[in-house]
C-alpha positions in Angstrom: 0.0 0.0 0.0 2.6 2.5 -0.9 3.3 5.5 -3.1 6.8 5.4 -4.5 9.1 2.8 -3.1 7.9 -0.8 -2.8 7.4 -2.7 0.5 9.4 -5.8 -0.2 8.4 -9.4 -0.9 4.9 -10.6 -0.2 6.1 -12.8 2.7 7.5 -9.7 4.5 4.1 -8.0 4.3 2.1 -10.9 5.6 4.3 -12.6 8.2 3.5 -10.2 10.9 -0.3 -10.8 10.9 -0.7 -13.6 13.4 -4.4 -14.5 12.8 -5.1 -13.5 9.2 -3.4 -13.1 5.9 -3.4 -9.7 4.2 -6.3 -9.6 1.7 -5.2 -9.4 -1.9 -6.9 -6.1 -2.4 -4.3 -4.2 -0.5 -1.7 -4.8 -3.2 -3.8 -3.8 -6.1 -3.3 -0.7 -8.2 -5.9 2.0 -7.6 -6.9 5.2 -9.5 -4.3 7.1 -11.5 -1.7 4.4 -11.2 -1.4 4.8 -7.4 -2.0 2.0 -4.9 -5.4 1.9 -3.3 -5.9 4.1 -0.2 -7.1 2.1 2.8 -8.9 3.6 5.8 -5.6 3.9 7.7 -6.0 0.9 9.8 -5.2 -2.9 9.9 -7.2 -4.7 7.3 -10.9 -4.3 7.5 -12.7 -5.9 4.6 -15.9 -7.7 3.8 -13.9 -10.8 2.8 -12.0 -10.8 6.1 -15.0 -9.9 8.2 -18.2 -11.4 6.6 -20.3 -10.7 9.7 -19.4 -7.0 9.7 -16.5 -4.7 10.6 -15.1 -4.9 14.2 -15.8 -1.8 16.3 -13.3 0.9 15.7 -12.2 -0.1 12.2 -12.5 2.2 9.2 -13.6 0.8 5.8 -11.3 0.8 2.9 -11.6 3.0 -0.1 -14.0 0.6 -1.8 -16.5 0.9 1.1 -16.2 4.6 1.9 -19.5 6.4 1.4 -19.5 9.6 -0.5 -21.5 12.8 -0.5 -22.8 14.9 -3.4 -20.6 17.7 -4.7 -23.3 20.2 -3.7 -22.9 19.3 0.0 -19.4 20.8 0.2 -17.8 24.0 -0.8 -14.5 24.1 -2.6 -12.5 27.3 -2.1 -10.0 28.5 -4.7 -7.4 31.0 -3.5 -4.9 32.8 -5.7 -1.2 32.7 -4.7 -0.1 35.7 -2.8 2.9 37.1 -1.0 2.6 36.6 2.8 1.2 39.8 4.3 3.3 41.2 7.2 1.1 43.1 9.7 2.6 46.1 11.3 1.4 45.0 14.8 0.3 41.8 16.3 0.9 38.2 15.1 1.7 37.4 11.4 -0.6 35.7 8.9 -1.9 32.2 9.8 -1.4 29.3 7.4 -2.3 25.6 7.7 -1.0 22.6 5.7 -2.9 19.4 5.0 -1.5 15.9 4.9 2.0 15.7 3.3 2.6 11.9 3.4 6.2 12.0 2.3 5.7 14.2 -0.8 8.6 16.6 0.0 9.0 18.2 -3.4 5.2 19.0 -3.5 5.5 20.5 0.0 8.4 22.7 -0.9 6.6 23.9 -4.1 3.4 24.7 -2.2 5.3 26.6 0.6 7.2 28.6 -2.0 4.0 29.4 -3.9 2.6 31.0 -0.7 5.8 32.9 0.0 6.6 31.0 3.2 10.0 29.8 2.0 12.5 31.1 -0.5 14.1 29.3 -3.5 16.7 27.8 -1.2 14.0 26.3 1.1 14.6 28.7 3.9 11.9 30.5 6.0 11.2 34.0 4.5 7.8 34.8 5.9 8.9 36.8 9.0 6.2 36.7 11.7 3.9 34.4 9.8 2.5 31.4 11.7 2.4 28.0 10.1 0.6 24.9 11.3 0.9 21.4 9.9 -2.1 19.1 10.6 -0.2 15.9 10.8 0.6 12.8 8.7 4.1 13.6 7.5 5.2 10.1 6.5 4.0 6.9 4.7 2.9 6.4 1.1 5.1 9.1 -0.4 8.9 8.8 -1.1 10.5 11.0 1.6 8.7 11.2 4.9 11.9 11.7 7.0 12.8 14.5 4.6 9.5 16.1 5.4 10.0 15.9 9.1 13.5 17.3 8.8 12.2 20.3 6.8 9.4 21.0 9.4 11.9 20.8 12.2 14.3 23.2 10.5 11.5 25.6 9.6 10.4 25.6 13.2 13.7 27.0 14.3 14.0 29.5 11.4 10.5 30.8 11.9 11.0 31.3 15.6 14.2 33.2 15.0 12.2 35.5 12.6 9.5 36.2 15.2 6.9 33.8 13.7 6.4 30.0 14.2 6.1 26.7 12.5 4.3 24.1 14.5 2.7 20.6 13.9 0.0 18.4 15.2 0.0 14.6 15.8 -1.6 12.6 13.0 -2.5 8.9 13.0 0.5 8.1 10.8 2.9 9.6 13.4 1.3 7.2 15.9 1.6 4.4 13.4 5.3 5.0 12.8 6.1 5.4 16.5 4.3 2.1 17.2 6.1 0.3 14.4 9.4 1.5 15.7 8.7 0.9 19.3 6.7 -2.3 19.2 7.4 -3.9 15.9 5.8 -7.4 15.7 4.6 -7.3 19.4 0.9 -8.6 19.2 -1.7 -6.1 20.2 -5.4 -6.6 20.9 -7.0 -5.0 17.9 -10.6 -6.0 18.7 -10.5 -8.4 15.7 -7.9 -10.9 16.8 -4.2 -10.3 17.0 -2.5 -7.5 15.0 0.9 -5.8 15.1 2.0 -2.2 14.5 4.6 -3.4 12.0 1.9 -5.1 9.9 -0.5 -2.1 10.1 2.4 0.3 9.1 3.2 -1.7 6.0 -0.4 -2.0 5.0 -0.8 1.7 5.3 2.1 2.8 3.1 5.1 2.4 5.5 8.3 3.1 3.6 11.4 1.0 4.4 13.6 4.0 3.5 11.8 6.1 6.2 12.3 3.4 8.9 16.0 3.1 7.9 16.5 6.8 8.3 14.4 7.3 11.5 16.5 8.6 14.3 16.0 9.3 18.0 15.4 13.0 17.6 12.6 12.3 15.0 10.9 9.9 17.5 11.2 12.4 20.3 9.8 15.2 18.1 6.8 13.1 17.0 6.1 11.9 20.6 5.8 15.5 21.8 3.4 16.8 19.2 0.1 18.2 20.4 -3.1 16.5 19.3 -5.1 19.8 18.9 -4.8 23.5 19.2 -7.0 26.6 19.0 -5.7 29.6 16.9 -7.6 32.7 15.9 -10.9 31.0 16.5 -10.0 27.9 14.5 -9.8 24.5 16.3 -7.0 22.6 14.6 -7.1 18.8 14.7 -5.8 16.1 12.4 -8.8 13.7 12.2 -12.4 14.4 11.4 -13.6 12.5 14.5 -15.2 13.2 17.9 -12.8 10.7 19.5 -10.8 13.6 20.9 -13.6 13.9 23.5 -12.4 10.6 25.0 -9.2 12.1 26.1 -10.2 15.2 28.0 -12.6 18.2 28.3 -9.9 20.8 27.4 -7.2 21.2 24.8 -4.6 21.0 27.5 -6.1 17.8 28.9 -6.3 16.1 25.6 -2.7 17.0 24.7 -1.5 15.9 28.1 -3.4 12.6 27.9 -1.9 11.7 24.5 1.6 12.5 25.6 1.2 10.5 28.8 -0.2 7.5 26.9 2.9 7.5 24.7 5.2 7.9 27.7 3.8 4.8 29.3 4.9 2.9 26.2 2.1 0.3 26.5 1.5 -1.3 23.1 -2.2 -1.9 23.6 -2.8 1.7 24.8 -0.9 3.2 21.9 -2.8 0.9 19.5 -6.1 2.1 21.0 -5.0 5.7 20.5 -4.0 5.0 16.9 -7.3 3.2 16.2 -9.3 6.2 17.5 -7.2 8.7 15.5 -8.0 6.7 12.3 -11.8 7.3 12.6 -13.2 9.7 10.0 -16.3 11.3 8.5 -17.8 12.2 11.8 -18.5 15.7 10.5 -19.8 14.8 7.1 -22.6 12.3 7.5 -26.0 12.9 9.1 -25.6 14.9 12.3 -22.1 16.0 11.3 -22.7 19.7 12.1 -23.8 18.7 15.6 -20.6 16.6 16.0 -18.6 19.7 15.1 -20.5 21.8 17.5 -19.8 19.3 20.3 -16.1 19.8 19.8 -16.3 23.5 19.4 -18.4 23.8 22.5 -15.9 21.7 24.5 -12.6 23.1 23.2 -13.5 26.5 21.9 -13.4 28.1 18.4 -15.9 28.9 15.7 -14.6 26.5 13.0 -12.8 23.2 13.0 -9.9 22.7 10.6 -8.8 19.1 9.9 -6.9 16.8 7.5 -7.0 13.0 7.4 -10.0 12.4 5.1 -9.0 13.3 1.5 -11.2 15.8 -0.2 -11.6 13.6 -3.3 -13.3 11.0 -1.0 -15.5 13.7 0.5 -16.6 14.7 -3.0 -16.9 11.3 -4.5 -14.3 12.2 -7.2 -11.8 9.3 -6.6 -12.3 8.2 -10.2 -12.4 4.7 -11.8 -10.1 1.9 -11.1 -8.9 1.6 -14.7 -8.0 5.3 -14.9 -10.1 6.0 -18.0 -11.7 9.1 -16.5 -8.9 11.3 -18.0 -6.8 12.2 -15.0 -6.8 12.7 -11.2 -9.2 14.4 -9.0 -9.5 18.2 -9.3 -8.7 19.8 -6.0 -8.0 23.6 -6.0 -8.5 24.4 -2.4 -10.0 23.4 1.0 -13.6 22.3 1.4 -16.1 23.9 3.8 -19.0 21.7 5.0 -21.1 20.8 8.1 -23.1 24.0 8.0 -19.9 26.0 7.3 -18.3 24.8 10.5 -15.7 22.4 9.2 -12.8 23.0 6.8 -11.2 19.9 5.2 -7.5 20.4 4.2 -6.3 17.0 2.9 -6.2 17.6 -0.8 -5.4 14.0 -1.7 -1.7 14.3 -2.7 -1.4 10.6 -2.5 -4.0 10.1 -5.2 -2.7 12.8 -7.6 -4.7 15.5 -5.9 -3.0 18.6 -4.4 -1.0 19.3 -1.3 -2.8 22.2 0.2 -1.3 25.2 2.1 -4.0 27.7 3.0 -4.1 31.0 4.7 -6.8 31.5 7.4 -9.4 32.8 7.8 -11.1 31.8 4.5 -12.6 34.7 2.7 -16.1 33.2 2.1 
């Protein structure tokens, strides 16, 4: 299940699953020549689970429901030089899921005037938030992390900042490194972090280059933050409510869970962070309001669920539809309360860097 580099022989991909073999579908080629995009979780599928999905699992691409195009709003924003206010904090930007696509990230940051041609921070007091999922599927996840870490130092020195949130793929990579083939109770028999990481686009080159300072950086990431009336999270789920009734409490609980280093606890955290579509389906606006009422803010901004899925524009399996999904900007939905930022770079969509607030 990767973009770019392969995962190794079939035996390597399946040996870590103790109680079930990886279904054949995970190795098939999906739309636009890319591998299929699972629901970011160990293999749920109607063939593996004929009596229904275990609680907590997210269906794969083939089973993901879609909504009509008219139910969401796509926002197109022209490139512009970062405005520098005379007083107060600088302009606020958010970045959707990167998934190892370093070149696309650099191009998008340069287009918005955040970094120069040499890749250095040039946006002064601007504020930049990454919404998580730096690795897996794409070719250079560690390169992405290295860039974000460097920009964090450069932005701070210029009076701005570059910060990042915890995504489910950070939890997955941490788990694969820490626990490997250690069995965990997945709710559907025995699974392992190593197997789930491979199934969800884990890149051997990332694991080979992963160092202690990368692991320490990922383990300290916040799960959520409120900035200028925007509640920033990675996943479009209400599962954050399970971890505390304030932003500080949620972030503390996530960090404490990782510090305890219990494989089952970390797996449960990963499983909950993979949940999606809570804001999109019936009652979605009420789910957004429950988060905003608890943690503050007037809008929620998230990644995780690719916009092409939200719009039903994933395309055909044989690629005869003439190209990839058209994604020009974020999508606003759930009565205007939610902003989706994952442009689907892993499926030939677009890596989104967006200034907030949206002018709509």
